[in-house]
N, C-alpha and C positions, 0 to 999 in steps of 0.2 A: 577735714572730714573725719568723724569718729568711726570706730570699728563697726557699729551697728549700721551706719549709712553705707560703708564699704561693702558689708555683707549683702545688704539689700540690693545695691547696685550690681554686684556680681550675679546674684540670682536673676535679676532683670535681664542682664546681658545674656546669660546662659539660656534663659527662657526664650529670648528673642531669636537666638541662633536655632534653637530647637523648633520653634514655630516657623521660622523661615525655611528650614530644611523640610519640614512637613508640608509647608505650603508649596514648595518647589516640586516635591514628589507628587502631591495631589494634582497640581497644575499639569505636570507632565503626563500623568495618567489620564486626566480629563482631555488632553490634547491628542492622545494616542489615536492613530499614528501620525506623527508630524514629519515623517521622512519615509523613504522606501523601505520595505520589509523583504528580507531574504527568506526564500522558501527552499529548504534543502530537500532534494529528491535523491534517494540513495541508489539510483539505477541510471543507466545511460539514456540518452535521448532516443525517442521514437517508440518506446514500449508503452504499454497500457498505463503504467504508473506515471510516466512522464507526461503523456498526452492528457490524461485525466486531470493531473495537477495544473497544467497550463490553462485549460478551459475554466476550471474552477477558480483559480487565482486571478484570472482576468476579471471575473465577476466580483470577487472579493475586493479587488483594487478599485473597481468603479463604485462599490458601495461605501468604502472607507476613504475614497479620494486620495489614495496613494498607490504607487506601483507595488505589486507583490511579485518579486522577481524570482523565478525558478532557477536554482543552481544545481546541476547534476554532479553528485559526488559518488561515483560508483565504485564497486569492488567488494570482494569477499562476501558475496551474497547479500549485499545491502548493509553489512555491519560497519563498514568504514563511515559511510554517511550517517548512520544511526549514532555512532559514537560521537561524531562531531556535533550532531544536533543535541545530544544529551548534555554536552558540556558547554553549550553556547551560553552567552550572557543572557540571563533571564529578564530581559527588558522588553520582550515582545517583538524585537526587530530581527530575530531569527526564529523561524518556526519550521516544522517538519511535516511534509506530506508523505505518508507511509502506507505500505500494504501490510498484510498479515505476516509475511515471511520474516523480516528482521526482528519483529517485536514478539511474536508468539512461537516461531519455529526455531530460529537460530540459537536463542538462549538454551534450548533443549539439546542442541547438538554440539556446541562448542563453548569455550570460555569467552565471554564478551565483556566489554568494559562498561556495560550499562544494563539497566533492568527497567521494568515498567515503572518502578518507583522514581526513576529519574525524569519522568514526564508527567505533564498534566494533559488530560484530554480536552480537545477543543470541540471536535465534532466528527461523526462518521458520515460518509456521503454516498457510497455505492458498494455493490458486491458484484463479483465477476466469477462465474463458474468455470471450473477446469474442464478441458476437453482434450481428446486424443485426435490428432490430425495427421494427414499424409498429403503429399502433392496430388493435384488433380489427375495427373497422368499415372498414378500408382496403380498397380494391378489389384490392390486391395480396395475394393469399392465399398465394402461393409466391414463391420467388426468380425462377422463370421468368416469373411475371406481371410482376414489376418489370422484368425484362430486356426485356420487350416495349416498354418506353418508349425503348429505344435508337433513336437517329436520328429522334426526334420532337421536337416543340417543348416537351415537358414538362420543367420544371426541378424537380428534387427537392431540397427543403430538408432537409438532413441535419444533425442536431445531435449533440453529444457533450459530454464533461465538461470540455474545456478545450484551449486551443491547445498542440500539441506532445505531448499525452498519448497513451497507447497507443490509446485509442479513435479519436482523429483519424488516427493513422498507419494503423490497421486499416481505417478507412473509405477513406482515400486509396488504400491498397493495392488495395482492391476496385474502387472507381470508376475508378481509372486504367487498369484492365484491361478496361473496358467503354466503350461509346459513349453512356453515359448522361450527360445534362446535369444538373449538381447545383450547389447553393450551400452552402458550408460555414458552419455557425452554431455557434460555441463557447458553452458555458455554464460557470458556476462550480460544477463538480461534477456527478456523475452524477444526483443527485436532481433538480437543476434541469433537466437535459436530459429526464428522464422526465416531469416536470411539464409541460414545453413540448410534448412529444409528446401527452400526454393532453389538453392544452388546445387542440390543433389548430394550434399555432404552428410546428411542423415536421412534415414528412411521414414521416421515419424517423430513427432514432437508432442510434448504435453505442455499445456499453457492455458491461458484464459481465453474464453470466447471473444472477449472484447479486443484483445491484442490481435487476434486473427481475423476479426470480422471484415476488414477491408479486403483481405486476400480471399476470404470465403466469397464475398460479394463479387469479386472480380473473376472468380472461377479458377484461381490458382491453387487453392487449398481445399481439401475435402475433410470434413469432420466425420469420424467413425462413431464416436459415442461421447456423451456428456456426463460428467460426474455431478449429477444433480438429482434431487428427489423427483422432479417432474421434467418433462421435455421443455426445453428453452423456447420462449415465445418466438425468437428470431430464427430458431432452427427446429421447426416443428416436425421435420422428417427425420431428425437425428434421434436415435434411441438413447435412453439413459443406460448407464452400466447396470443399474438395478433391474431394468427390464431384461437384461441379458444374464442375470443371475449373479452379478458382482455387487456387493454392498459397499459402494464407493460414492461418497458425496462430499467433495472438497472444492474449495474455491478461495478467492482472495477478497478481503474487504479493504476498502480505501478510506483513510481518515487523516485528520490533522491533529498534531500534538505540539506542545510547547515544552521547553525546559521546566522542571518541577518548581523552580524558584520564582516563576513569573507571578505577578500579583493577580488576585481574584478579579480586580477591575478590568485588567487587560484580557484575561480569559473570557470574561463576560462579553466584552466588545468583539473579540474574535469569534466566539461561539455564535453570537447573534448574526454576524456578517457571513460566516461560512454556511450556516444553516439557511440563511436567506439566499445565498449564492447557489446552494445545492438545489433549491426549489425554483430557481430562475428558469425561464423558458429555454435559454441558451444551453444551460447545463443539462436540463431534462432531454433536450433534443440530442445532445452529444451522447448521453448515456443510452438513449434509445437506439441511436445509430450504431453504437459500439456493441450492442447486445448485452450491456450491463443491466443490473437491477438497481433502481434508485431506492436506497435504504438510508434515511437521514436519522442520525442519532445525536443526542446532545453529548457534552463532554463526559458526564458521569456514565452514561449508557455505553459509550464506546470503550471506556476503560474497563467496565465490567465485562463487556464482550471480549476484549483482549485477554483478560484473565481467564475466562472460560476457554478461549482458543488455546492459550498456553497449556492448560491442563489437558485439553483434547490431544494436542500434538505430543505432549509428554507421554500420554498413554499409547499413541500410535507408534512413536519412535522406540519406546522402551518396552 
């Protein structure tokens, strides 16, 4: 075989390998998902983040004919799970169901090993307003009752889902505008804060309406005020802080992200499935029962919203 023939053969073999690799990649993306997908939730079981993710991912799994299995990786106000999600293999088989806290708040408070640039947006699905709540047997039946404790010796033990989260910032925004004496008590997630309130370990908690709704409906928890622009549909008798003269409107958005290196084809598949799942009757019913607001955004929209929220909390914190 002459040199020219050898050279042509080498080119042909190289091209064959390249085409084979490209074909395998294309086939894999076209078949996605062909096995179960892990969904990281950066908080413990039982809270709003966890429950919302499970209802949504059940629907996504049915749409894409593969299980989307939630894995709780809690700790450090959601930053541990967020770090693991940001460094996951970008093949679409590990995705991240997240709230506002670890993405837009924590990076403003501490050094974290990730940023928004480490993720691609899949879709936003719902919003949950912050509320201030007490036990149903509390002597504080209204926000005005609580405010009567101003300039007294009463120290209010106030709990929330974790240091630097939306709930803590919301509580500080309110208490800093009053003459109430209080002690800040963080917990590992909203469910733990609710348990502490019901057990009498704290006097009041800040958190999302959605996380507390089952206990509100059962008569175990009373909401004193909501951090929203308007009264919540599910709590029409509860005033907003704005009605009481406090300019506070804060809450948590829930959304799905993927590691930044994931292909556009996989993002498109996930985006379509998540948005379809968010508009399903099952998820709408859940959101309605939990007192959340259904707000469905595509991947680009939710990333833009996260960047705006990052700047908002940067201003609030600094």
